PDB file of N, CA, C and O in Angstrom:
ATOM      1  N   MET A   1      -4.896   1.953 -43.246  1.00  0.00           N
ATOM      2  CA  MET A   1      -3.927   1.228 -42.461  1.00  0.00           C
ATOM      3  C   MET A   1      -4.163   1.531 -40.986  1.00  0.00           C
ATOM      4  O   MET A   1      -4.290   2.693 -40.600  1.00  0.00           O
ATOM      5  N   THR A   2      -4.220   0.493 -40.169  1.00  0.00           N
ATOM      6  CA  THR A   2      -4.447   0.650 -38.731  1.00  0.00           C
ATOM      7  C   THR A   2      -3.114   0.607 -38.000  1.00  0.00           C
ATOM      8  O   THR A   2      -2.302  -0.291 -38.222  1.00  0.00           O
ATOM      9  N   VAL A   3      -2.898   1.572 -37.138  1.00  0.00           N
ATOM     10  CA  VAL A   3      -1.664   1.636 -36.369  1.00  0.00           C
ATOM     11  C   VAL A   3      -1.980   1.255 -34.931  1.00  0.00           C
ATOM     12  O   VAL A   3      -2.861   1.844 -34.304  1.00  0.00           O
ATOM     13  N   SER A   4      -1.266   0.280 -34.416  1.00  0.00           N
ATOM     14  CA  SER A   4      -1.442  -0.080 -33.006  1.00  0.00           C
ATOM     15  C   SER A   4      -0.125   0.156 -32.287  1.00  0.00           C
ATOM     16  O   SER A   4       0.941  -0.212 -32.779  1.00  0.00           O
ATOM     17  N   THR A   5      -0.210   0.756 -31.154  1.00  0.00           N
ATOM     18  CA  THR A   5       0.995   1.042 -30.394  1.00  0.00           C
ATOM     19  C   THR A   5       1.367  -0.167 -29.554  1.00  0.00           C
ATOM     20  O   THR A   5       0.516  -1.002 -29.246  1.00  0.00           O
ATOM     21  N   LEU A   6       2.592  -0.257 -29.196  1.00  0.00           N
ATOM     22  CA  LEU A   6       3.074  -1.351 -28.376  1.00  0.00           C
ATOM     23  C   LEU A   6       2.366  -1.356 -27.027  1.00  0.00           C
ATOM     24  O   LEU A   6       2.033  -2.419 -26.504  1.00  0.00           O
ATOM     25  N   ALA A   7       2.137  -0.189 -26.468  1.00  0.00           N
ATOM     26  CA  ALA A   7       1.499  -0.107 -25.155  1.00  0.00           C
ATOM     27  C   ALA A   7       0.089  -0.680 -25.181  1.00  0.00           C
ATOM     28  O   ALA A   7      -0.323  -1.349 -24.234  1.00  0.00           O
ATOM     29  N   SER A   8      -0.648  -0.426 -26.245  1.00  0.00           N
ATOM     30  CA  SER A   8      -2.019  -0.938 -26.294  1.00  0.00           C
ATOM     31  C   SER A   8      -2.051  -2.441 -26.505  1.00  0.00           C
ATOM     32  O   SER A   8      -2.990  -3.102 -26.062  1.00  0.00           O
ATOM     33  N   ARG A   9      -1.061  -2.990 -27.162  1.00  0.00           N
ATOM     34  CA  ARG A   9      -1.028  -4.439 -27.377  1.00  0.00           C
ATOM     35  C   ARG A   9      -0.536  -5.187 -26.155  1.00  0.00           C
ATOM     36  O   ARG A   9      -0.902  -6.344 -25.946  1.00  0.00           O
ATOM     37  N   CYS A  10       0.288  -4.541 -25.343  1.00  0.00           N
ATOM     38  CA  CYS A  10       0.889  -5.217 -24.201  1.00  0.00           C
ATOM     39  C   CYS A  10       0.187  -4.905 -22.879  1.00  0.00           C
ATOM     40  O   CYS A  10       0.529  -5.486 -21.849  1.00  0.00           O
ATOM     41  N   ALA A  11      -0.759  -4.023 -22.895  1.00  0.00           N
ATOM     42  CA  ALA A  11      -1.407  -3.628 -21.650  1.00  0.00           C
ATOM     43  C   ALA A  11      -2.184  -4.801 -21.072  1.00  0.00           C
ATOM     44  O   ALA A  11      -2.959  -5.462 -21.764  1.00  0.00           O
ATOM     45  N   ALA A  12      -1.959  -5.039 -19.800  1.00  0.00           N
ATOM     46  CA  ALA A  12      -2.682  -6.112 -19.112  1.00  0.00           C
ATOM     47  C   ALA A  12      -4.090  -5.627 -18.805  1.00  0.00           C
ATOM     48  O   ALA A  12      -4.295  -4.441 -18.547  1.00  0.00           O
ATOM     49  N   PRO A  13      -5.043  -6.517 -18.830  1.00  0.00           N
ATOM     50  CA  PRO A  13      -6.401  -6.097 -18.497  1.00  0.00           C
ATOM     51  C   PRO A  13      -6.487  -5.654 -17.040  1.00  0.00           C
ATOM     52  O   PRO A  13      -5.867  -6.251 -16.160  1.00  0.00           O
ATOM     53  N   ILE A  14      -7.252  -4.617 -16.803  1.00  0.00           N
ATOM     54  CA  ILE A  14      -7.423  -4.098 -15.450  1.00  0.00           C
ATOM     55  C   ILE A  14      -8.444  -4.958 -14.734  1.00  0.00           C
ATOM     56  O   ILE A  14      -9.559  -5.153 -15.216  1.00  0.00           O
ATOM     57  N   THR A  15      -8.049  -5.468 -13.578  1.00  0.00           N
ATOM     58  CA  THR A  15      -8.961  -6.314 -12.811  1.00  0.00           C
ATOM     59  C   THR A  15      -9.191  -5.708 -11.440  1.00  0.00           C
ATOM     60  O   THR A  15      -8.344  -4.986 -10.914  1.00  0.00           O
ATOM     61  N   GLN A  16     -10.326  -6.004 -10.880  1.00  0.00           N
ATOM     62  CA  GLN A  16     -10.643  -5.564  -9.531  1.00  0.00           C
ATOM     63  C   GLN A  16      -9.953  -6.499  -8.546  1.00  0.00           C
ATOM     64  O   GLN A  16      -9.971  -7.717  -8.725  1.00  0.00           O
ATOM     65  N   ALA A  17      -9.348  -5.935  -7.514  1.00  0.00           N
ATOM     66  CA  ALA A  17      -8.721  -6.758  -6.487  1.00  0.00           C
ATOM     67  C   ALA A  17      -9.805  -7.409  -5.640  1.00  0.00           C
ATOM     68  O   ALA A  17     -10.807  -6.782  -5.296  1.00  0.00           O
ATOM     69  N   THR A  18      -9.590  -8.659  -5.315  1.00  0.00           N
ATOM     70  CA  THR A  18     -10.555  -9.340  -4.462  1.00  0.00           C
ATOM     71  C   THR A  18     -10.407  -8.815  -3.033  1.00  0.00           C
ATOM     72  O   THR A  18      -9.427  -8.154  -2.691  1.00  0.00           O
ATOM     73  N   THR A  19     -11.385  -9.122  -2.234  1.00  0.00           N
ATOM     74  CA  THR A  19     -11.344  -8.689  -0.834  1.00  0.00           C
ATOM     75  C   THR A  19     -10.130  -9.281  -0.131  1.00  0.00           C
ATOM     76  O   THR A  19      -9.467  -8.605   0.656  1.00  0.00           O
ATOM     77  N   GLU A  20      -9.848 -10.525  -0.416  1.00  0.00           N
ATOM     78  CA  GLU A  20      -8.696 -11.183   0.215  1.00  0.00           C
ATOM     79  C   GLU A  20      -7.387 -10.525  -0.209  1.00  0.00           C
ATOM     80  O   GLU A  20      -6.488 -10.357   0.615  1.00  0.00           O
ATOM     81  N   GLU A  21      -7.268 -10.150  -1.480  1.00  0.00           N
ATOM     82  CA  GLU A  21      -6.063  -9.458  -1.946  1.00  0.00           C
ATOM     83  C   GLU A  21      -5.936  -8.086  -1.305  1.00  0.00           C
ATOM     84  O   GLU A  21      -4.839  -7.667  -0.938  1.00  0.00           O
ATOM     85  N   ALA A  22      -7.051  -7.390  -1.172  1.00  0.00           N
ATOM     86  CA  ALA A  22      -7.039  -6.063  -0.544  1.00  0.00           C
ATOM     87  C   ALA A  22      -6.618  -6.165   0.915  1.00  0.00           C
ATOM     88  O   ALA A  22      -5.848  -5.336   1.401  1.00  0.00           O
ATOM     89  N   ARG A  23      -7.120  -7.181   1.618  1.00  0.00           N
ATOM     90  CA  ARG A  23      -6.740  -7.381   3.023  1.00  0.00           C
ATOM     91  C   ARG A  23      -5.257  -7.721   3.140  1.00  0.00           C
ATOM     92  O   ARG A  23      -4.568  -7.218   4.027  1.00  0.00           O
ATOM     93  N   ALA A  24      -4.770  -8.576   2.243  1.00  0.00           N
ATOM     94  CA  ALA A  24      -3.359  -8.962   2.280  1.00  0.00           C
ATOM     95  C   ALA A  24      -2.461  -7.756   2.034  1.00  0.00           C
ATOM     96  O   ALA A  24      -1.442  -7.589   2.704  1.00  0.00           O
ATOM     97  N   PHE A  25      -2.838  -6.918   1.073  1.00  0.00           N
ATOM     98  CA  PHE A  25      -2.045  -5.721   0.796  1.00  0.00           C
ATOM     99  C   PHE A  25      -2.086  -4.753   1.975  1.00  0.00           C
ATOM    100  O   PHE A  25      -1.059  -4.177   2.335  1.00  0.00           O
ATOM    101  N   ALA A  26      -3.256  -4.566   2.579  1.00  0.00           N
ATOM    102  CA  ALA A  26      -3.374  -3.664   3.733  1.00  0.00           C
ATOM    103  C   ALA A  26      -2.543  -4.178   4.902  1.00  0.00           C
ATOM    104  O   ALA A  26      -1.921  -3.389   5.614  1.00  0.00           O
ATOM    105  N   LEU A  27      -2.526  -5.484   5.105  1.00  0.00           N
ATOM    106  CA  LEU A  27      -1.723  -6.064   6.184  1.00  0.00           C
ATOM    107  C   LEU A  27      -0.239  -5.873   5.911  1.00  0.00           C
ATOM    108  O   LEU A  27       0.524  -5.538   6.816  1.00  0.00           O
ATOM    109  N   LEU A  28       0.169  -6.084   4.671  1.00  0.00           N
ATOM    110  CA  LEU A  28       1.559  -5.862   4.294  1.00  0.00           C
ATOM    111  C   LEU A  28       1.945  -4.400   4.486  1.00  0.00           C
ATOM    112  O   LEU A  28       3.026  -4.098   4.990  1.00  0.00           O
ATOM    113  N   GLN A  29       1.067  -3.509   4.087  1.00  0.00           N
ATOM    114  CA  GLN A  29       1.332  -2.072   4.244  1.00  0.00           C
ATOM    115  C   GLN A  29       1.428  -1.689   5.711  1.00  0.00           C
ATOM    116  O   GLN A  29       2.314  -0.923   6.091  1.00  0.00           O
ATOM    117  N   ALA A  30       0.532  -2.209   6.543  1.00  0.00           N
ATOM    118  CA  ALA A  30       0.547  -1.905   7.972  1.00  0.00           C
ATOM    119  C   ALA A  30       1.836  -2.403   8.618  1.00  0.00           C
ATOM    120  O   ALA A  30       2.435  -1.707   9.438  1.00  0.00           O
ATOM    121  N   THR A  31       2.255  -3.595   8.251  1.00  0.00           N
ATOM    122  CA  THR A  31       3.494  -4.160   8.804  1.00  0.00           C
ATOM    123  C   THR A  31       4.694  -3.312   8.402  1.00  0.00           C
ATOM    124  O   THR A  31       5.563  -3.016   9.223  1.00  0.00           O
ATOM    125  N   SER A  32       4.730  -2.930   7.145  1.00  0.00           N
ATOM    126  CA  SER A  32       5.834  -2.107   6.659  1.00  0.00           C
ATOM    127  C   SER A  32       5.860  -0.747   7.354  1.00  0.00           C
ATOM    128  O   SER A  32       6.917  -0.274   7.771  1.00  0.00           O
ATOM    129  N   ASP A  33       4.688  -0.126   7.475  1.00  0.00           N
ATOM    130  CA  ASP A  33       4.620   1.189   8.119  1.00  0.00           C
ATOM    131  C   ASP A  33       5.039   1.129   9.584  1.00  0.00           C
ATOM    132  O   ASP A  33       5.725   2.026  10.075  1.00  0.00           O
ATOM    133  N   ALA A  34       4.626   0.071  10.280  1.00  0.00           N
ATOM    134  CA  ALA A  34       4.998  -0.074  11.693  1.00  0.00           C
ATOM    135  C   ALA A  34       6.507  -0.263  11.840  1.00  0.00           C
ATOM    136  O   ALA A  34       7.128   0.305  12.738  1.00  0.00           O
ATOM    137  N   THR A  35       7.085  -1.061  10.952  1.00  0.00           N
ATOM    138  CA  THR A  35       8.530  -1.295  10.997  1.00  0.00           C
ATOM    139  C   THR A  35       9.301  -0.015  10.724  1.00  0.00           C
ATOM    140  O   THR A  35      10.286   0.290  11.397  1.00  0.00           O
ATOM    141  N   MET A  36       8.836   0.735   9.722  1.00  0.00           N
ATOM    142  CA  MET A  36       9.531   1.982   9.392  1.00  0.00           C
ATOM    143  C   MET A  36       9.375   3.019  10.503  1.00  0.00           C
ATOM    144  O   MET A  36      10.320   3.748  10.804  1.00  0.00           O
ATOM    145  N   ALA A  37       8.195   3.090  11.113  1.00  0.00           N
ATOM    146  CA  ALA A  37       7.991   4.031  12.221  1.00  0.00           C
ATOM    147  C   ALA A  37       8.941   3.700  13.369  1.00  0.00           C
ATOM    148  O   ALA A  37       9.529   4.598  13.971  1.00  0.00           O
ATOM    149  N   LYS A  38       9.088   2.419  13.670  1.00  0.00           N
ATOM    150  CA  LYS A  38      10.002   1.993  14.736  1.00  0.00           C
ATOM    151  C   LYS A  38      11.443   2.360  14.392  1.00  0.00           C
ATOM    152  O   LYS A  38      12.190   2.831  15.250  1.00  0.00           O
ATOM    153  N   LEU A  39      11.829   2.145  13.142  1.00  0.00           N
ATOM    154  CA  LEU A  39      13.180   2.490  12.711  1.00  0.00           C
ATOM    155  C   LEU A  39      13.433   3.988  12.855  1.00  0.00           C
ATOM    156  O   LEU A  39      14.464   4.405  13.383  1.00  0.00           O
ATOM    157  N   TYR A  40      12.481   4.790  12.381  1.00  0.00           N
ATOM    158  CA  TYR A  40      12.643   6.239  12.476  1.00  0.00           C
ATOM    159  C   TYR A  40      12.727   6.700  13.933  1.00  0.00           C
ATOM    160  O   TYR A  40      13.513   7.588  14.262  1.00  0.00           O
ATOM    161  N   LEU A  41      11.915   6.097  14.800  1.00  0.00           N
ATOM    162  CA  LEU A  41      11.980   6.464  16.217  1.00  0.00           C
ATOM    163  C   LEU A  41      13.329   6.096  16.828  1.00  0.00           C
ATOM    164  O   LEU A  41      13.885   6.857  17.620  1.00  0.00           O
ATOM    165  N   SER A  42      13.848   4.936  16.459  1.00  0.00           N
ATOM    166  CA  SER A  42      15.136   4.514  17.012  1.00  0.00           C
ATOM    167  C   SER A  42      16.267   5.434  16.571  1.00  0.00           C
ATOM    168  O   SER A  42      17.285   5.552  17.253  1.00  0.00           O
ATOM    169  N   ARG A  43      16.081   6.082  15.432  1.00  0.00           N
ATOM    170  CA  ARG A  43      17.093   7.022  14.938  1.00  0.00           C
ATOM    171  C   ARG A  43      16.812   8.461  15.376  1.00  0.00           C
ATOM    172  O   ARG A  43      17.567   9.376  15.045  1.00  0.00           O
ATOM    173  N   GLY A  44      15.722   8.654  16.122  1.00  0.00           N
ATOM    174  CA  GLY A  44      15.405   9.985  16.638  1.00  0.00           C
ATOM    175  C   GLY A  44      14.683  10.885  15.656  1.00  0.00           C
ATOM    176  O   GLY A  44      14.570  12.087  15.898  1.00  0.00           O
ATOM    177  N   ASN A  45      14.193  10.341  14.564  1.00  0.00           N
ATOM    178  CA  ASN A  45      13.488  11.130  13.554  1.00  0.00           C
ATOM    179  C   ASN A  45      11.984  11.060  13.847  1.00  0.00           C
ATOM    180  O   ASN A  45      11.256  10.260  13.259  1.00  0.00           O
ATOM    181  N   VAL A  46      11.546  11.909  14.759  1.00  0.00           N
ATOM    182  CA  VAL A  46      10.164  11.871  15.234  1.00  0.00           C
ATOM    183  C   VAL A  46       9.181  12.287  14.139  1.00  0.00           C
ATOM    184  O   VAL A  46       8.091  11.724  14.049  1.00  0.00           O
ATOM    185  N   ALA A  47       9.542  13.240  13.326  1.00  0.00           N
ATOM    186  CA  ALA A  47       8.637  13.700  12.260  1.00  0.00           C
ATOM    187  C   ALA A  47       8.345  12.577  11.265  1.00  0.00           C
ATOM    188  O   ALA A  47       7.194  12.374  10.879  1.00  0.00           O
ATOM    189  N   ALA A  48       9.364  11.862  10.858  1.00  0.00           N
ATOM    190  CA  ALA A  48       9.166  10.757   9.918  1.00  0.00           C
ATOM    191  C   ALA A  48       8.392   9.622  10.579  1.00  0.00           C
ATOM    192  O   ALA A  48       7.557   8.982   9.941  1.00  0.00           O
ATOM    193  N   ALA A  49       8.668   9.373  11.849  1.00  0.00           N
ATOM    194  CA  ALA A  49       7.940   8.328  12.578  1.00  0.00           C
ATOM    195  C   ALA A  49       6.463   8.676  12.676  1.00  0.00           C
ATOM    196  O   ALA A  49       5.605   7.799  12.580  1.00  0.00           O
ATOM    197  N   ARG A  50       6.172   9.944  12.867  1.00  0.00           N
ATOM    198  CA  ARG A  50       4.767  10.383  12.940  1.00  0.00           C
ATOM    199  C   ARG A  50       4.066  10.174  11.602  1.00  0.00           C
ATOM    200  O   ARG A  50       2.930   9.701  11.561  1.00  0.00           O
ATOM    201  N   ARG A  51       4.744  10.527  10.505  1.00  0.00           N
ATOM    202  CA  ARG A  51       4.157  10.322   9.174  1.00  0.00           C
ATOM    203  C   ARG A  51       3.859   8.847   8.925  1.00  0.00           C
ATOM    204  O   ARG A  51       2.803   8.506   8.394  1.00  0.00           O
ATOM    205  N   LYS A  52       4.786   7.976   9.307  1.00  0.00           N
ATOM    206  CA  LYS A  52       4.580   6.536   9.119  1.00  0.00           C
ATOM    207  C   LYS A  52       3.462   6.026  10.030  1.00  0.00           C
ATOM    208  O   LYS A  52       2.709   5.131   9.647  1.00  0.00           O
ATOM    209  N   ALA A  53       3.353   6.591  11.225  1.00  0.00           N
ATOM    210  CA  ALA A  53       2.281   6.185  12.133  1.00  0.00           C
ATOM    211  C   ALA A  53       0.916   6.548  11.555  1.00  0.00           C
ATOM    212  O   ALA A  53      -0.040   5.788  11.703  1.00  0.00           O
ATOM    213  N   VAL A  54       0.819   7.696  10.902  1.00  0.00           N
ATOM    214  CA  VAL A  54      -0.429   8.093  10.249  1.00  0.00           C
ATOM    215  C   VAL A  54      -0.753   7.128   9.118  1.00  0.00           C
ATOM    216  O   VAL A  54      -1.905   6.723   8.962  1.00  0.00           O
ATOM    217  N   GLN A  55       0.248   6.754   8.330  1.00  0.00           N
ATOM    218  CA  GLN A  55       0.033   5.780   7.260  1.00  0.00           C
ATOM    219  C   GLN A  55      -0.373   4.422   7.831  1.00  0.00           C
ATOM    220  O   GLN A  55      -1.199   3.717   7.251  1.00  0.00           O
ATOM    221  N   LEU A  56       0.212   4.065   8.966  1.00  0.00           N
ATOM    222  CA  LEU A  56      -0.145   2.815   9.633  1.00  0.00           C
ATOM    223  C   LEU A  56      -1.614   2.823  10.037  1.00  0.00           C
ATOM    224  O   LEU A  56      -2.314   1.831   9.839  1.00  0.00           O
ATOM    225  N   LEU A  57      -2.082   3.920  10.597  1.00  0.00           N
ATOM    226  CA  LEU A  57      -3.481   4.018  10.995  1.00  0.00           C
ATOM    227  C   LEU A  57      -4.415   3.901   9.797  1.00  0.00           C
ATOM    228  O   LEU A  57      -5.470   3.273   9.893  1.00  0.00           O
ATOM    229  N   LYS A  58      -4.038   4.499   8.674  1.00  0.00           N
ATOM    230  CA  LYS A  58      -4.852   4.385   7.469  1.00  0.00           C
ATOM    231  C   LYS A  58      -4.910   2.941   6.976  1.00  0.00           C
ATOM    232  O   LYS A  58      -5.970   2.474   6.560  1.00  0.00           O
ATOM    233  N   ALA A  59      -3.798   2.239   7.018  1.00  0.00           N
ATOM    234  CA  ALA A  59      -3.761   0.841   6.608  1.00  0.00           C
ATOM    235  C   ALA A  59      -4.618  -0.019   7.546  1.00  0.00           C
ATOM    236  O   ALA A  59      -5.299  -0.941   7.098  1.00  0.00           O
ATOM    237  N   LEU A  60      -4.580   0.286   8.831  1.00  0.00           N
ATOM    238  CA  LEU A  60      -5.405  -0.450   9.786  1.00  0.00           C
ATOM    239  C   LEU A  60      -6.890  -0.179   9.559  1.00  0.00           C
ATOM    240  O   LEU A  60      -7.721  -1.069   9.740  1.00  0.00           O
ATOM    241  N   GLN A  61      -7.219   1.038   9.166  1.00  0.00           N
ATOM    242  CA  GLN A  61      -8.616   1.351   8.824  1.00  0.00           C
ATOM    243  C   GLN A  61      -9.068   0.521   7.637  1.00  0.00           C
ATOM    244  O   GLN A  61     -10.192   0.020   7.630  1.00  0.00           O
ATOM    245  N   LEU A  62      -8.220   0.365   6.640  1.00  0.00           N
ATOM    246  CA  LEU A  62      -8.559  -0.455   5.477  1.00  0.00           C
ATOM    247  C   LEU A  62      -8.787  -1.909   5.888  1.00  0.00           C
ATOM    248  O   LEU A  62      -9.687  -2.572   5.373  1.00  0.00           O
ATOM    249  N   LEU A  63      -7.972  -2.393   6.811  1.00  0.00           N
ATOM    250  CA  LEU A  63      -8.159  -3.764   7.300  1.00  0.00           C
ATOM    251  C   LEU A  63      -9.512  -3.899   7.989  1.00  0.00           C
ATOM    252  O   LEU A  63     -10.208  -4.902   7.828  1.00  0.00           O
ATOM    253  N   GLU A  64      -9.868  -2.888   8.750  1.00  0.00           N
ATOM    254  CA  GLU A  64     -11.143  -2.925   9.480  1.00  0.00           C
ATOM    255  C   GLU A  64     -12.340  -2.883   8.527  1.00  0.00           C
ATOM    256  O   GLU A  64     -13.349  -3.546   8.765  1.00  0.00           O
ATOM    257  N   VAL A  65     -12.225  -2.115   7.467  1.00  0.00           N
ATOM    258  CA  VAL A  65     -13.316  -1.977   6.501  1.00  0.00           C
ATOM    259  C   VAL A  65     -13.519  -3.253   5.699  1.00  0.00           C
ATOM    260  O   VAL A  65     -14.653  -3.602   5.370  1.00  0.00           O
ATOM    261  N   THR A  66     -12.424  -3.959   5.378  1.00  0.00           N
ATOM    262  CA  THR A  66     -12.531  -5.135   4.519  1.00  0.00           C
ATOM    263  C   THR A  66     -12.866  -6.415   5.267  1.00  0.00           C
ATOM    264  O   THR A  66     -12.894  -7.490   4.668  1.00  0.00           O
ATOM    265  N   VAL A  67     -13.116  -6.319   6.543  1.00  0.00           N
ATOM    266  CA  VAL A  67     -13.444  -7.546   7.322  1.00  0.00           C
ATOM    267  C   VAL A  67     -14.802  -8.068   6.953  1.00  0.00           C
ATOM    268  O   VAL A  67     -15.243  -9.080   7.498  1.00  0.00           O
TER     269      VAL A  67
END
């Protein structure tokens, strides 16, 4: 008797993201990080703003690589 789990039957196939999808996600991430950094700065939370700025730079690097 073969036992199949629900997870194995319902698992979606893993696909590679296209370059366009990767760029769109990086742009979305960069926009979100910039907005959050601005929000944190407006509230005086410099440490959190710095963390978001670092994430923003990483997202911008991804945009540059996928061009």
